[in-house]
C-alpha positions in Angstrom: 67.7 1.3 45.0 65.6 3.9 43.5 62.6 3.6 41.1 63.4 5.5 37.9 61.5 6.9 35.1 63.1 7.6 31.9 62.0 10.7 29.6 60.6 10.4 26.3 63.2 12.8 25.1 66.3 10.4 26.3 64.2 7.5 24.9 64.1 8.8 21.4 68.1 9.5 21.5 68.1 5.4 22.9 66.0 4.4 19.9 68.3 6.0 17.4 71.4 4.6 19.0 69.8 1.0 19.4 68.7 0.9 15.7 72.0 1.9 14.7 73.6 -0.7 16.9 71.1 -3.3 15.5 72.7 -2.9 11.8 75.5 -3.9 13.1 74.5 -7.2 14.8 74.7 -9.7 12.3 78.3 -9.2 11.7 78.8 -9.0 15.3 76.9 -12.1 16.2 78.9 -14.6 14.3 81.3 -14.2 17.4 78.5 -16.6 19.2 79.6 -20.4 18.7 76.5 -22.9 17.5 75.4 -25.7 19.6 72.5 -28.0 20.4 71.4 -29.3 24.0 70.2 -32.6 24.3 68.8 -34.1 27.6 65.7 -36.1 28.9 63.2 -33.1 29.0 64.0 -31.9 25.6 64.7 -33.4 22.5 66.9 -30.6 21.1 67.6 -27.3 22.4 69.6 -24.9 20.1 71.6 -22.2 21.6 74.4 -19.8 20.9 77.1 -19.0 23.4 80.0 -16.1 23.5 83.3 -16.9 25.1 85.9 -14.5 26.7 88.1 -13.9 24.0 90.9 -14.9 26.1 90.4 -17.3 29.0 93.2 -16.9 31.8 94.4 -19.8 33.4 92.8 -20.0 37.0 90.3 -17.3 36.2 86.5 -17.9 36.4 83.9 -16.0 34.5 80.4 -14.9 35.1 77.8 -16.6 32.8 74.4 -14.9 31.2 71.7 -16.7 30.4 69.4 -14.6 28.0 65.8 -15.7 27.4 64.2 -14.5 24.2 60.8 -13.5 23.7 58.1 -15.5 21.7 58.9 -13.7 18.4 62.5 -15.5 18.3 61.2 -19.0 19.1 62.2 -21.7 16.6 64.9 -24.2 15.5 67.0 -22.0 13.4 69.5 -21.4 16.1 69.8 -17.7 14.7 66.5 -15.8 15.3 67.5 -15.6 19.2 69.9 -13.2 18.6 68.1 -10.8 16.8 67.4 -9.2 20.5 70.3 -8.4 22.9 73.2 -10.4 21.5 74.9 -7.5 20.0 74.7 -5.6 23.5 77.5 -8.4 24.7 79.5 -9.2 21.5 79.9 -5.2 20.8 83.8 -5.1 20.9 84.1 -2.7 23.8 81.7 -4.7 25.9 83.0 -7.8 25.6 86.7 -6.6 26.5 85.1 -4.6 29.7 82.6 -7.2 30.7 84.2 -10.7 30.0 81.8 -13.4 30.2 80.3 -16.6 28.8 76.9 -15.5 27.6 74.3 -18.0 26.3 71.2 -17.5 23.8 69.1 -20.8 24.0 66.2 -21.2 21.6 63.1 -22.6 22.6 61.2 -24.5 20.4 58.1 -24.6 22.5 55.1 -21.8 22.4 56.9 -20.5 25.5 59.5 -21.1 28.3 57.2 -21.7 31.3 54.6 -24.0 29.5 51.0 -22.9 28.7 50.5 -19.6 30.2 47.7 -18.8 32.5 47.2 -15.1 33.4 45.5 -16.3 36.8 48.7 -17.7 37.7 50.0 -14.3 38.2 47.3 -13.3 40.8 48.2 -13.1 44.4 47.3 -16.0 46.0 47.0 -18.6 43.0 49.0 -21.9 43.2 52.5 -22.1 41.6 52.3 -24.1 37.9 54.5 -27.2 37.6 58.1 -26.9 36.3 58.1 -27.2 32.5 60.2 -29.3 30.8 61.9 -26.4 28.9 62.9 -24.9 32.3 64.3 -28.3 33.2 66.4 -28.3 30.4 67.6 -24.7 30.9 68.8 -25.8 34.1 70.5 -28.7 32.7 72.3 -26.5 30.1 73.7 -24.5 32.8 74.9 -27.4 34.7 76.4 -28.7 31.5 78.4 -24.8 30.6 79.3 -25.0 34.3 80.9 -28.3 34.1 82.8 -27.8 30.6 83.9 -24.1 31.4 85.7 -21.7 34.1 82.3 -20.4 35.1 82.1 -18.5 38.6 78.6 -20.0 40.1 78.6 -17.1 42.4 77.9 -15.0 39.2 75.3 -16.2 37.3 72.6 -14.1 36.0 69.2 -13.8 34.2 68.0 -11.9 31.4 64.8 -12.1 29.9 62.4 -10.4 27.7 58.7 -10.7 27.6 57.9 -14.2 27.8 61.8 -14.7 28.5 61.2 -12.1 31.2 58.3 -14.3 32.8 60.6 -17.3 32.5 63.4 -15.4 34.2 61.0 -14.1 37.2 60.0 -18.4 37.2 63.5 -19.8 37.3 65.0 -17.0 39.9 62.0 -18.2 42.3 62.1 -21.8 41.7 66.2 -21.5 42.0 67.2 -18.6 43.9 70.1 -20.2 45.1 71.6 -20.5 41.6 71.4 -16.8 40.5 72.9 -13.6 41.5 70.7 -11.6 39.4 67.9 -11.3 37.3 66.8 -8.7 34.7 63.2 -9.3 33.7 62.2 -6.7 30.9 58.4 -6.3 30.5 57.6 -9.7 32.5 54.9 -10.6 34.8 54.9 -13.1 38.1 52.8 -13.7 40.7 54.0 -11.0 43.4 53.4 -13.6 46.3 56.3 -15.6 44.9 59.1 -13.3 45.0 59.6 -13.8 49.0 61.4 -16.9 47.7 63.5 -15.0 45.4 64.6 -12.1 48.0 68.2 -13.0 47.6 68.4 -12.7 44.0 69.3 -9.0 43.0 67.2 -7.5 40.5 66.9 -5.0 37.9 63.4 -4.5 36.3 62.6 -2.4 33.2 59.1 -1.8 31.9 57.3 0.3 29.2 54.7 2.6 30.8 52.3 1.9 27.6 52.7 -1.8 27.5 49.4 -2.8 26.3 50.7 -6.7 26.0 51.9 -7.1 29.6 50.6 -4.7 31.7 53.0 -2.3 33.8 51.4 -3.0 36.9 53.0 -6.2 36.6 56.2 -4.9 37.1 55.2 -2.3 39.6 53.9 -4.9 41.9 56.8 -7.0 41.7 59.1 -4.0 42.5 56.9 -3.7 45.7 56.8 -7.3 46.7 60.5 -7.3 46.3 61.1 -4.2 48.3 58.4 -5.7 50.8 60.8 -9.0 51.1 64.1 -7.1 51.4 65.5 -7.8 48.3 67.7 -5.5 46.1 65.8 -4.2 43.2 66.3 -1.3 41.0 63.1 -0.7 38.8 63.3 1.7 35.4 59.7 2.3 34.0 60.2 3.8 30.4 57.7 6.6 29.9 55.8 6.7 26.5 57.0 3.5 25.1 55.0 0.5 25.0 55.9 -3.4 25.1 58.9 -3.4 23.1 60.8 -1.3 25.6 64.1 -3.6 25.4 66.0 -1.0 22.9 66.0 1.3 26.1 66.8 -1.0 28.6 69.9 -2.3 26.9 71.2 1.1 26.4 70.5 2.2 29.7 74.1 3.3 30.7 73.8 1.6 34.4 72.6 -1.9 33.2 75.9 -3.8 32.3 78.0 -2.1 35.1 75.1 -3.0 37.7 74.7 -6.4 36.2 78.3 -7.7 36.3 78.9 -6.2 39.8 76.4 -8.4 41.5 77.5 -11.8 43.3 75.7 -14.5 45.4 
């Protein structure tokens, strides 16, 4: 519940750890099965899914929906795994935090449709939900119908444009999500009162020159004012690509998997 700043020296250590971890990603990520989702809103949405290694009879598992940034879009059903996937498929984490983890891939320019920076300003109108976002919600419904998912433990994680979408979905569908982790994202803070029952862990780089850090500071203040449960870590001396530090932050996964609606 407190605002945390990660010092530069700690950031350097975490970066070295993260780079080493990324070298193992191509091997670990083969554990993600390949799928393509189709519905009336999206012709075809590729996605990869990690499942618990052993599914126990009568047990239900959390579901994590991970939304990538603009650099991982397309239709190769591979690029979206380049950021964050190895955190969950790492054998130690996979054993400790058993879950279904889904990495869809966005074939459009953004998850939320055309991004107009004015919509992030207080007092602005709420854009219409994009067809891609509607498909994401339908994808969740499909995975829940086919797998033993604990619907009280559905989590959102997003980086950059994926973080914008994570905020957006949490505001539109707060009854569906127990927790959200927006990493270097932005949202109209007025909307966050609608997501006050969703728990948030926000990360942002202090030196971000793509999505200004004031976006996350404003979101944190708005959530606190609304009475939401929210954590905020601002990573000093780091720019937009702050996710290696966020993924290696020691309390992130324990915090995430402890959340329930």
